[in-house]
BAFI-3210 file (N, C-alpha, C; in Angstrom, 3 decimals, decimal comma, padded with zeros to 6 digits):
// residues 217
n [1|2|3|4|5|6|7|8|9|10|11|12|13|14|15|16|17|18|19|20|21|22|23|24|25|26|27|28|29|30|31|32|33|34|35|36|37|38|39|40|41|42|43|44|45|46|47|48|49|50|51|52|53|54|55|56|57|58|59|60|61|62|63|64|65|66|67|68|69|70|71|72|73|74|75|76|77|78|79|80|81|82|83|84|85|86|87|88|89|90|91|92|93|94|95|96|97|98|99|100|101|102|103|104|105|106|107|108|109|110|111|112|113|114|115|116|117|118|119|120|121|122|123|124|125|126|127|128|129|130|131|132|133|134|135|136|137|138|139|140|141|142|143|144|145|146|147|148|149|150|151|152|153|154|155|156|157|158|159|160|161|162|163|164|165|166|167|168|169|170|171|172|173|174|175|176|177|178|179|180|181|182|183|184|185|186|187|188|189|190|191|192|193|194|195|196|197|198|199|200|201|202|203|204|205|206|207|208|209|210|211|212|213|214|215|216|217]
n.u [000,830|001,887|003,885|002,379|001,180|003,464|004,256|002,055|002,250|004,714|004,124|002,108|003,528|005,372|003,589|002,324|004,491|005,113|002,768|002,790|005,083|004,220|002,189|003,720|005,344|003,389|002,434|004,736|004,991|002,642|003,146|005,420|004,313|002,429|004,166|005,531|003,399|002,688|005,047|005,166|002,797|003,298|005,595|004,639|002,549|004,056|005,647|003,670|002,544|004,687|005,440|003,040|002,499|003,602|004,169|003,571|005,986|007,794|007,442|008,324|011,013|011,982|011,815|013,461|015,895|016,410|016,774|018,901|020,738|022,970|022,406|024,409|027,524|030,523|033,443|035,301|036,424|037,052|035,393|032,917|033,170|033,277|030,725|029,152|029,940|029,029|026,251|025,736|026,174|024,039|021,596|019,624|017,841|015,832|012,946|012,781|013,054|015,414|016,859|016,203|015,103|015,131|012,684|011,632|013,241|015,077|017,795|019,385|020,013|018,736|020,527|020,079|021,445|021,461|022,457|025,178|025,427|024,551|026,534|026,559|027,690|030,732|031,605|033,498|033,291|030,701|030,992|032,931|031,506|029,428|030,775|031,942|029,641|028,586|030,548|030,048|028,081|026,975|026,439|023,486|020,315|018,155|015,951|014,860|014,111|012,183|010,155|009,512|008,688|006,360|004,641|004,578|003,305|000,770|-000,101|-000,143|-002,110|-004,365|-004,622|-005,945|-005,425|-005,618|-003,562|-001,933|-001,455|-001,046|-001,426|-000,041|002,551|003,004|003,093|005,307|007,397|007,368|008,121|010,749|011,945|011,639|013,525|015,784|016,727|016,551|016,569|015,071|014,148|013,130|009,696|008,473|006,668|007,321|009,951|009,480|007,936|009,389|012,144|014,435|017,607|020,176|022,337|022,815|023,356|024,802|023,171|024,525|026,951|025,988|024,728|026,856|028,679|027,386|024,770|024,454|026,171|025,507|022,725|021,123|018,223]
n.v [-001,203|001,240|001,465|001,829|004,267|005,869|005,619|006,768|009,350|010,188|010,102|012,014|014,278|014,570|014,932|017,271|019,020|019,085|020,213|022,712|023,716|023,797|025,708|027,899|028,227|028,825|031,212|032,742|032,862|034,263|036,635|037,561|038,018|039,989|041,957|042,596|043,618|045,884|047,390|047,788|049,247|051,562|052,549|052,990|054,835|056,959|057,561|058,432|060,571|062,296|062,510|062,964|062,429|060,048|056,908|053,328|052,420|054,264|053,815|051,180|051,607|053,021|051,001|048,908|050,190|050,480|047,842|046,950|049,010|051,406|051,294|050,479|048,897|050,460|050,702|052,393|055,226|057,682|057,869|057,892|060,311|062,135|061,767|062,651|065,344|066,237|065,878|067,627|070,054|070,181|071,061|073,434|073,496|071,423|069,568|067,539|065,678|066,661|064,700|061,181|058,371|055,116|052,742|049,588|048,942|050,912|050,786|052,261|055,683|058,401|061,151|064,385|066,147|068,855|069,428|069,502|071,633|073,681|073,804|072,229|069,729|068,538|067,955|065,908|064,592|063,524|061,917|060,069|058,770|057,663|055,887|054,123|053,077|051,688|049,732|048,107|046,446|043,181|040,007|040,101|038,838|038,243|036,619|036,034|038,603|039,047|037,300|038,435|040,971|040,331|039,704|042,198|043,762|042,613|043,453|046,233|046,387|045,709|047,988|049,772|052,255|053,664|054,313|055,886|054,295|051,778|048,959|048,620|049,366|047,404|045,068|045,636|045,809|043,207|041,840|042,734|041,690|038,966|038,616|038,534|040,934|044,118|046,913|050,121|053,284|056,454|057,344|059,193|061,146|061,545|062,502|064,873|066,362|066,432|066,587|064,754|064,483|062,865|060,965|057,636|056,592|054,383|053,609|053,539|054,829|057,338|058,291|058,347|060,132|062,334|063,046|064,312|066,435|067,845|067,723|068,189|069,282]
n.w [000,000|000,863|-001,044|-003,372|-002,831|-002,861|-005,530|-006,802|-005,757|-006,786|-009,514|-009,663|-008,897|-010,989|-013,108|-012,296|-012,307|-015,030|-015,975|-014,750|-015,961|-018,630|-018,452|-017,679|-019,940|-021,845|-020,788|-021,059|-023,857|-024,545|-023,184|-024,554|-027,078|-026,418|-025,528|-027,889|-029,362|-027,830|-028,059|-030,850|-031,346|-029,841|-031,129|-033,756|-033,330|-032,304|-034,530|-036,371|-035,027|-034,939|-037,610|-039,555|-042,254|-042,861|-044,500|-044,774|-045,667|-044,560|-041,847|-041,749|-042,475|-040,268|-038,336|-039,356|-039,402|-036,712|-036,033|-037,696|-037,944|-039,571|-043,102|-044,833|-044,602|-043,511|-045,108|-046,042|-044,835|-045,960|-048,224|-046,942|-045,632|-047,797|-048,883|-046,754|-046,595|-049,082|-048,771|-046,631|-047,878|-049,543|-048,573|-046,670|-044,618|-042,412|-041,738|-039,982|-036,860|-034,311|-032,907|-032,929|-031,322|-032,439|-033,672|-032,181|-030,045|-029,608|-030,334|-031,986|-032,987|-034,792|-035,908|-036,678|-039,428|-039,199|-036,742|-037,098|-038,892|-037,242|-035,406|-033,124|-032,951|-034,374|-037,841|-038,118|-035,671|-035,807|-038,080|-037,218|-035,142|-036,604|-038,372|-036,538|-035,428|-037,613|-037,937|-035,810|-036,534|-037,147|-038,785|-040,708|-040,145|-042,339|-042,881|-040,345|-039,673|-041,651|-040,849|-038,372|-039,232|-040,605|-038,470|-037,275|-039,228|-039,183|-036,673|-037,074|-039,023|-037,533|-036,067|-037,621|-039,161|-041,519|-043,424|-046,102|-049,270|-048,198|-048,795|-051,243|-050,484|-048,560|-050,132|-051,772|-049,910|-048,904|-051,207|-051,516|-049,198|-049,678|-051,614|-050,184|-049,366|-047,604|-047,252|-047,767|-049,282|-047,817|-048,248|-051,103|-050,356|-047,656|-047,890|-049,261|-047,439|-045,030|-045,382|-044,742|-043,300|-042,042|-039,808|-038,684|-035,443|-033,137|-030,116|-027,582|-028,161|-028,967|-026,578|-024,828|-026,013|-027,183|-026,219|-023,553|-023,790|-026,126|-026,647|-024,449|-022,586]
ca.u [000,000|002,801|004,551|001,420|001,042|004,683|004,189|001,042|002,784|005,759|003,453|001,403|004,534|005,883|002,499|002,126|005,647|004,956|001,646|003,265|006,002|003,417|001,525|004,757|005,727|002,273|002,447|005,877|004,661|001,638|003,807|006,275|003,437|001,871|005,246|005,741|002,268|002,820|006,165|004,794|001,796|003,950|006,481|003,845|001,873|005,079|005,999|002,588|002,390|005,818|005,417|001,695|002,432|004,347|003,548|004,090|007,396|008,558|007,379|009,228|012,398|012,300|011,980|014,629|017,095|016,652|017,243|020,129|021,663|023,212|022,101|025,596|028,752|031,480|034,802|036,166|036,045|037,190|034,167|031,847|033,363|032,877|029,263|028,605|030,188|028,121|024,894|025,670|026,130|022,870|020,354|019,748|016,931|015,215|011,768|012,829|013,455|016,848|017,289|015,104|015,388|014,445|012,091|011,030|014,187|015,933|019,205|020,072|019,446|018,970|021,012|019,850|022,668|021,384|023,301|026,498|025,296|024,351|027,716|026,409|028,747|031,527|031,457|034,377|032,731|029,562|031,511|033,571|030,463|028,694|031,612|032,068|028,331|028,470|031,471|029,526|027,049|027,406|025,614|022,068|019,448|017,015|014,796|014,263|013,461|010,987|009,141|009,067|007,961|005,007|003,877|004,420|002,280|-000,531|-000,465|-000,476|-003,406|-005,413|-004,729|-006,912|-004,923|-005,903|-002,309|-001,921|-000,662|-000,659|-001,354|001,039|003,813|003,112|003,503|006,664|008,326|007,420|008,903|012,158|012,400|011,709|014,759|016,914|017,144|015,708|016,639|014,233|014,265|011,919|008,722|008,573|005,871|008,105|011,088|008,965|007,397|010,242|013,544|015,293|019,062|020,654|023,168|022,359|024,412|024,479|022,661|025,538|027,885|025,283|024,494|028,137|029,475|026,652|023,485|024,548|026,939|024,934|021,278|020,412|017,200]
ca.v [000,000|002,380|001,547|002,387|005,694|006,526|005,668|007,758|010,669|010,526|010,374|013,290|015,344|014,748|015,488|018,658|019,798|019,297|021,129|024,043|024,120|024,129|026,986|028,942|028,453|029,511|032,583|033,423|033,133|035,332|037,864|038,022|038,568|041,241|042,933|043,037|044,465|047,165|048,124|048,198|050,317|052,774|053,041|053,487|056,063|058,009|057,929|059,164|061,845|063,141|062,684|062,499|062,011|058,790|055,732|052,081|052,371|055,064|053,068|050,045|052,099|053,316|049,756|048,124|050,915|050,143|046,447|046,696|050,136|051,978|050,304|050,009|048,839|051,476|050,163|053,476|056,446|058,824|057,930|058,317|061,749|062,869|061,697|063,518|066,730|066,518|066,016|068,857|071,197|070,077|071,545|074,524|073,273|070,095|069,544|066,313|065,839|066,814|063,334|060,222|056,986|054,359|051,421|048,886|048,742|052,108|050,406|053,293|057,031|059,287|062,473|065,302|066,836|070,248|069,558|069,898|072,983|074,623|073,801|071,458|068,727|068,754|066,966|064,779|063,844|062,740|060,910|059,031|058,011|056,915|054,781|053,145|052,406|050,748|048,627|047,230|045,586|041,841|039,398|040,449|037,690|038,811|035,731|036,269|039,912|038,893|036,676|039,424|042,038|039,832|039,879|043,643|044,226|042,152|044,346|047,540|046,245|045,723|049,350|050,452|053,636|054,299|054,868|055,952|053,314|050,706|047,654|048,583|049,354|046,085|044,116|045,962|045,439|041,747|041,402|043,020|040,730|037,647|038,610|038,530|042,314|044,706|048,375|050,949|054,726|057,100|057,592|060,519|062,058|061,852|063,345|066,196|067,083|066,502|066,779|064,025|064,445|062,392|059,775|056,729|056,359|053,380|054,315|053,686|055,862|058,620|058,752|058,593|061,186|063,485|063,407|065,273|067,604|068,584|067,656|068,309|070,339]
ca.w [000,000|000,938|-002,336|-004,323|-002,516|-003,315|-006,994|-007,149|-005,405|-007,755|-010,789|-009,544|-008,838|-012,349|-013,919|-011,878|-012,767|-016,466|-016,160|-014,383|-017,011|-019,807|-018,165|-017,697|-021,330|-022,483|-020,275|-021,664|-025,261|-024,564|-022,740|-025,644|-028,110|-025,916|-025,493|-029,262|-029,754|-027,135|-028,655|-032,210|-031,275|-029,358|-032,178|-034,883|-032,905|-032,217|-035,905|-037,018|-034,342|-035,311|-039,065|-039,943|-043,652|-043,024|-045,099|-044,212|-046,054|-043,601|-040,580|-041,946|-042,471|-038,869|-037,595|-039,771|-039,001|-035,313|-035,962|-038,434|-037,937|-040,909|-044,136|-045,544|-043,813|-043,925|-045,207|-046,496|-044,121|-046,869|-049,028|-046,035|-045,390|-049,005|-048,998|-045,717|-047,010|-050,197|-048,256|-045,834|-048,795|-050,427|-047,969|-045,696|-043,495|-042,331|-040,870|-039,183|-035,472|-034,090|-032,634|-032,850|-030,939|-033,473|-033,639|-031,050|-028,940|-029,488|-030,435|-032,754|-032,916|-035,921|-035,538|-037,789|-039,847|-038,780|-035,549|-037,593|-039,448|-036,137|-034,575|-031,882|-033,039|-035,578|-038,905|-037,841|-034,539|-036,299|-038,997|-036,415|-034,443|-037,624|-038,854|-035,456|-035,315|-038,731|-037,739|-034,771|-037,117|-037,525|-039,827|-040,660|-040,376|-043,067|-042,763|-039,029|-039,750|-042,486|-040,001|-037,385|-039,929|-040,880|-037,229|-037,074|-040,170|-038,679|-035,566|-037,652|-039,703|-036,508|-035,542|-038,494|-039,189|-042,808|-043,936|-047,564|-050,033|-047,279|-049,433|-052,234|-049,732|-047,930|-051,160|-052,222|-048,838|-048,875|-052,369|-051,218|-048,195|-050,313|-052,398|-049,262|-049,135|-046,566|-047,189|-048,637|-049,075|-047,340|-049,314|-051,725|-049,520|-046,459|-048,281|-049,639|-046,287|-043,833|-045,762|-043,794|-043,484|-040,743|-039,738|-037,640|-034,465|-032,123|-028,936|-026,534|-028,615|-028,916|-025,212|-024,175|-026,614|-027,689|-025,613|-022,461|-024,198|-027,258|-026,824|-023,188|-022,620]
c.u [000,869|003,507|003,635|001,246|002,252|004,680|003,212|001,566|003,834|005,147|002,791|002,386|005,077|004,838|002,298|003,252|005,526|003,832|002,061|004,197|005,251|002,741|002,526|005,184|004,644|002,235|003,568|005,594|003,666|002,272|004,675|005,448|002,877|002,923|005,521|004,628|002,345|003,906|005,819|003,820|002,417|004,825|005,708|003,136|002,865|005,464|004,927|002,290|003,482|005,783|004,081|001,587|003,195|003,509|004,076|005,578|008,275|008,567|008,348|010,683|012,850|012,627|013,212|015,923|017,434|017,215|018,636|021,144|021,831|023,068|023,346|026,803|029,760|032,882|035,798|035,709|036,107|035,936|032,992|031,944|032,907|031,362|028,604|028,776|029,237|026,694|024,738|025,549|024,838|021,587|020,650|018,866|016,380|014,056|011,695|013,286|014,975|017,494|016,051|015,634|014,515|013,755|011,550|011,939|015,132|017,419|020,036|019,291|019,739|019,421|020,913|021,148|022,627|022,229|024,721|026,445|025,181|025,523|027,593|027,424|029,508|031,267|032,289|033,868|031,579|030,041|032,138|032,536|029,686|029,491|031,781|030,758|028,172|029,364|031,001|028,532|027,651|026,451|024,139|021,225|018,158|015,773|014,094|013,531|012,179|009,841|008,605|008,257|006,533|004,115|003,593|003,313|000,888|-001,015|-000,891|-001,831|-004,553|-005,604|-005,661|-006,591|-005,181|-004,673|-002,322|-001,004|-000,255|-000,458|-000,218|002,404|004,054|003,630|004,937|007,706|008,476|008,261|010,392|012,713|012,530|012,954|015,997|017,484|016,241|015,616|015,689|014,534|013,045|010,983|008,922|007,807|006,641|009,248|010,625|008,553|008,415|011,741|014,514|016,765|019,653|021,697|022,686|023,545|023,936|024,189|023,739|026,538|027,235|025,169|025,804|028,806|028,700|025,500|023,610|025,214|026,161|023,418|020,513|019,397|017,742]
c.v [001,259|002,600|002,180|003,880|006,468|006,678|006,738|009,181|011,119|010,898|011,741|014,463|015,643|015,410|016,962|019,545|020,112|020,291|022,557|024,585|024,555|025,483|028,125|029,272|029,201|030,974|033,392|033,793|034,277|036,665|038,450|038,656|039,912|042,334|043,473|043,982|045,839|048,014|048,632|049,359|051,632|053,392|053,658|054,785|057,223|058,503|058,811|060,493|062,825|063,495|062,158|061,995|060,712|057,724|054,487|051,933|053,119|054,409|051,891|050,494|052,403|052,029|048,971|048,859|050,634|048,733|046,279|047,836|050,727|050,912|049,712|050,013|049,834|050,873|051,256|054,776|057,669|058,982|058,398|059,804|062,574|062,890|062,618|064,984|067,142|066,724|067,282|070,091|071,249|070,650|072,644|074,321|071,865|070,176|068,263|066,632|065,961|065,464|062,448|058,866|056,094|053,105|050,900|048,844|049,921|051,735|051,488|054,609|057,750|060,650|063,364|066,034|068,328|070,478|069,966|071,329|074,043|074,630|073,045|070,325|068,991|067,661|065,724|063,941|062,963|061,618|059,745|058,149|057,137|055,688|053,714|052,392|051,358|049,530|047,660|046,212|044,253|041,296|039,725|039,222|038,195|037,945|035,925|037,601|039,833|038,298|037,683|040,537|041,596|040,002|041,356|044,188|043,821|043,038|045,705|047,484|046,297|047,119|050,216|051,941|054,365|055,017|054,806|054,890|052,099|049,385|047,564|048,578|047,985|045,058|044,365|045,555|043,925|041,211|041,616|041,993|039,320|037,497|038,554|039,902|042,911|046,229|049,031|052,417|055,225|057,301|058,999|061,556|062,476|062,796|064,770|067,016|067,331|066,647|066,061|064,029|064,060|061,302|058,947|056,375|055,312|054,077|054,557|054,783|057,235|059,143|059,054|059,863|062,455|063,958|064,496|066,567|068,480|068,684|067,687|069,434|071,655]
c.w [000,000|-000,396|-003,383|-004,104|-003,036|-004,839|-007,449|-006,902|-006,407|-009,102|-010,769|-009,559|-010,232|-013,221|-013,594|-012,375|-014,251|-016,746|-015,859|-015,446|-018,261|-019,640|-018,240|-019,125|-022,088|-022,068|-020,907|-023,111|-025,377|-024,191|-023,840|-026,747|-027,675|-025,889|-026,887|-029,689|-029,110|-027,777|-030,055|-032,164|-030,825|-030,451|-033,335|-034,511|-032,819|-033,607|-036,530|-036,319|-034,751|-036,790|-039,609|-041,384|-043,913|-043,705|-044,385|-044,520|-045,048|-042,217|-040,637|-041,850|-041,048|-038,113|-038,041|-039,441|-037,529|-035,185|-036,560|-038,394|-039,330|-041,987|-044,776|-044,610|-044,387|-043,924|-045,548|-045,853|-045,030|-047,730|-048,176|-045,746|-046,595|-049,155|-047,967|-046,099|-048,135|-049,706|-047,430|-046,723|-049,610|-049,842|-046,952|-044,477|-043,543|-041,353|-040,039|-037,759|-035,365|-033,778|-032,550|-032,418|-031,811|-032,969|-032,331|-029,833|-028,728|-029,483|-031,114|-032,681|-034,233|-035,388|-036,770|-038,140|-039,546|-037,532|-035,930|-038,117|-038,349|-035,149|-033,266|-031,802|-034,329|-036,600|-038,607|-036,670|-034,989|-037,204|-038,228|-035,724|-035,417|-038,087|-037,786|-035,246|-036,399|-038,526|-036,658|-035,315|-037,530|-038,597|-039,624|-041,019|-041,015|-042,908|-041,423|-039,016|-040,587|-041,679|-038,981|-038,042|-040,250|-039,657|-036,983|-037,973|-039,696|-037,530|-036,109|-038,346|-038,694|-035,910|-036,384|-038,625|-040,503|-043,363|-045,464|-048,166|-049,202|-048,007|-050,444|-051,544|-049,095|-048,934|-051,619|-051,174|-048,774|-050,032|-052,133|-050,236|-048,781|-051,185|-051,506|-049,004|-048,048|-046,620|-048,190|-048,352|-048,309|-048,526|-049,872|-050,906|-048,280|-046,810|-048,602|-048,415|-045,182|-044,130|-044,810|-044,204|-042,137|-040,924|-038,549|-036,734|-033,465|-030,797|-027,871|-026,892|-028,512|-027,486|-024,484|-024,703|-026,958|-026,812|-024,557|-022,884|-025,183|-027,290|-025,507|-023,282|-022,112]
res [m|t|q|m|i|r|i|f|t|d|f|f|s|v|y|l|s|k|s|v|l|s|v|c|l|l|f|l|l|v|s|c|h|n|d|l|e|v|r|v|k|h|s|v|h|t|q|l|q|t|y|p|e|s|t|l|q|d|i|y|k|n|l|f|q|d|r|f|g|p|e|h|a|i|s|d|t|a|s|a|r|r|y|l|e|k|e|l|a|s|f|d|t|s|n|s|m|e|i|e|y|l|g|l|h|h|n|y|v|r|v|n|l|m|a|v|k|q|g|k|i|s|q|e|e|l|l|s|a|f|c|r|s|a|k|k|i|h|k|r|d|i|e|a|w|r|v|e|w|k|k|i|v|e|i|i|e|r|m|d|l|n|i|n|n|f|e|s|d|k|q|e|i|d|a|i|l|c|q|g|k|y|a|v|r|h|s|a|t|f|r|e|n|y|q|p|h|y|r|i|i|e|r|e|i|f|e|r|e|f|k|k|v|c|f|s|p]
***
């Protein structure tokens, strides 16, 4: 009798442990999904409040820049310097934010080139931070990003925001990702309304070198 009770107790303990584990895993999955939804909604609302003329293409660009950083790895600092000098000479004003923490995790920050024109930071300081940010980038997992983007789009669709050209942008982005690519330009509407001119800086570099010195309230 005692042996039977022990067997029953052991069985029940194992069963209970597995049940608790299953519940914990389910809770974790739900929590992860809810966390993604909260982050997506916050990011999208921030984008549309800041730039009301944004399209899905612009929302996508914000999110992939946060995930991947600068679109192109920098192997030649001299070329990066020439491109920066050319862009600085090409405009006099920008209607974009001075700084923007990007995407779902704020891994990267857009720094408006007006900061250089206004003397808040030097061209060489920004160039150095940009090149070091690009060198921190490792292998990009486009397939994992494609899967995550699909979930993000589903969340945005449920938000019912009536974004212009949503379906066509959705199809174009999906086609790019299916080719193993991920980068897109800002939409023509965004460029026309907000004149974006910036460099993407890794968050740790930005906060250590620029935030307190140049962008404090």
